[in-house]
Residue, then its C-alpha position, 0 to 999 in steps of 0.5 A: m651500504m646504500r645511501v638514502t638520498n634526500m630525493t628518496k626521503a622526499t618521495q617516501l614522505l609524499n607517498n606516506l602523506r598521500y596514503m594518510n590523506t586517503n585514509i582521512q578522506d575514507l574516514q571522513n566519508k564513512l562518518a558523513t554517510g554513516r556507511r563503511i561500504h562504498r564500493p566492493a573493494d571495501d568488503p566483497v563479502g559484506v557487499g553480497y549481503l547488502m545486495r541480498y537485503d536490498t533485493e528483499l527490501n524492494r520486494t517487500d516494498e512491492f508487497l507493502e504497496n499491494v497490501r495498501t492497495g488492497k486496504g484502499i479497495l476494501d476501505t471503499m467497499d466498506t463505505l459503499m456497503g454502508q451507503v447501500n444499507d442506508v438506502l435499503k433502510r430508507a426504501k423499506t421505511l418509505t414502503m412501510q408508509a406506502a402500505n398504510g391504507t390511509l395514505p393517498a394515491e398521490t403520495r404514493l406516486a411521490i414515493a415512487a419518484e423517490m424510490k426511482q432516485m434510490k434505485e439510480q443511487l444503487v446503480q451508481i454504487g454498483n458501478s463505483s470504481y477505485r483508481g479507474s477500475y470497477l470494483f464489482n465486476g470481478q476480473k472485468m474491471d474495465v467494464a461497468p457492471y450495471t446499467s439503469a435500464n436493466a440492472a436487475n438482469e445484469v450478470t456480473d463477472r465471477g472472476v476474482f481479483y488477487l493481490n500478491v502479498s508475499p512470494s507465495v501468498t495472494v489474497p482475493v480482493s474483488i467481489s462480484g456484484n451479484e454477490i451484493f445485489g443478488e443474482a440476475g433475474d432472481a425475484e429477490n434481486t435488490f434491483k428487482i425488488l425496487d422495480d416491483v415496489i416502484a410498480h406497485l406504488e404507481a399502481n396504488d397496490q397496498a397489498a403488494l407493498s405490504a408483501d414487499l416489506d419482507r423482501f427488503d430484510i432478504a436484501a439487507d441480510r445479503i449486504a450484511k454477509v458481504w459487509s462481514e466478508i469485507g471486514a474480515r479481509m480488511n483485518r487480514f490486510e491490516l495484519l499483513e501490512n504490520r507483518i511486512m513493516d516488521e520484516q522491513v525493520t529487521l532487514e534494515k537493522l541487518k543491513g545496518e549491521v553490515s554496512g554501518v559504521d561504529m562512530a566512536d571507533a571511526i572518530i578515534q581512527l580519524k583522530i589518530q590519522e590526523n595526529v600521524l599526518q601532523a607528525a609527518l608534515s612536521t617531519g617533512a618541514r624539518l627535512s626541507q630545512l636541511s642545508l649543506v652544513d648538515y652533511l659536513 
């Protein structure tokens, strides 16, 4: 029969204490972080799921950023369309006043000066940018689409700028300036209308000014069509944003189910381990008090 020496008992006791301390530390770590997986050895299968969920979450973060960029662009466009609409309303009102035969020629010249300012405002709107990229020049987002001297004859790029909002879905964002202000060289191009009105004002041509009034309605209808398209895209991006956020909630829930800690069970296990440790320490204390008399 093999004799168990005090050294053997002490070594076994130390190994047990070390094991229990490791268990307690692990449980405390789980309770502190709320996660039960901290290294692959904790759950090799679970780690695989976590990596997949993390990859999906990173992808949805990118898509969500694209959606919010799209919303920002469209919100800016929506504001700009409101500004264009206001300018056209003001221009038509002034033209209507100028077409009145009782208005003196000097007043028409003053209206012409204001009309030139409104044209400049429309050129600035046409050259509006978002985060350093021009909004109304298709894919040529680094080139301003309009110049003050030749706005009525500028050809804007028709290339479409898309944003990825899912692995298989892209959504158009850009709008060509020619869709907003009319085709280059067209008689009903918004800039052409303003150029003609200014010329008619300076020439004191009341009949031509009266004929110009209907042209503003054509420009306004074109703006309304584009504005409606912007609103439809904004609604789509709003729905996409909600869908992606819902998907993220689902992924976070699945991730939590794999890596999350059952707090109640972990606390119970910690208390059990602490009690076992206390018992082991008490046993160790008694072992260290043995003397030669105990062996006689």
